[in-house]
Steps between C-alpha positions, in 0.01 A plus 500: 500500500255378237491141399528403135125417486406840647734671254340321205150586626590868541655509153188337353278755679707791356468353150125459540461859622712628211293297252175641643632857473607452137167336417302785656711753310441321166124473567481871583693586183274281281183644657624856452590429138157341432319796652699751298452307174127452558460871562667569164248308288411670179129561426499229227649245742254604769197454273637164380546395864141601583375311193688180598378529859140542381532195273645289781216607731240416234663159445499426873131591528412280201689206652321548832159508327580186300629320808182587690287370211697175490466461877122550478481243222710259705274544803192437287652186349604380847144549630351312204755224555398477866133469408576232240713311753206507741266367228744222419526408868120472508518274192766285667285475813184396313684241291680372810169464688340315207805271476482427873124440498538251214797337672311436825184391315270780617132440432383672181166580668670717767431873456861611555632233262246612237596867550872426454425274200292774333762764579789293370330358191583794266862484615536123473282418198781544244712251696237229561605155386846606378633203695332201661369549851607223736230426758451285805138477602365855509848654524641634174851626429427772244835529325342734246432746784868495595582566137253791505674644807832479321362672187341780708828543687689540171237745376529696825879529466474596133251781569703636792814483283324705232404762760858517622616559142252783452563657841879470483652848481704562189850621577675721246860606513 
């Protein structure tokens, strides 16, 4: 004797099997009908279908070409952005070294201190004497150099932002 749970499970299994059989029958009927109707296309419909298919293919190829061009442009902009980031890091390093050398009171007659001073002068000249420089003996706290670092950082972000705008792929719907 079957329990009520077993009876419900068997009934559910019969319903599922019946549903699958009906579904398969409907799918077979729809597929047969589609095949018969597609075989009965008139020549005008057939040429129109070929024309639409050709246009869709052409459109897909054009989109692929444009996407590839945009990707190439994006890669180029990314590479330029990487090079500029490297240049800005060099600028930050030179300014940071000059700031540190002034802070610790490095001797101006030292070759390395002279090299860094000569290298950083074109970068720091526009910012010289913007603010007073507190000093203690030979040590100097070059606040204008910190200001220069901040300005170069803003310039760096602005340039990279411009490259992102140019390299950003346009999406059309």
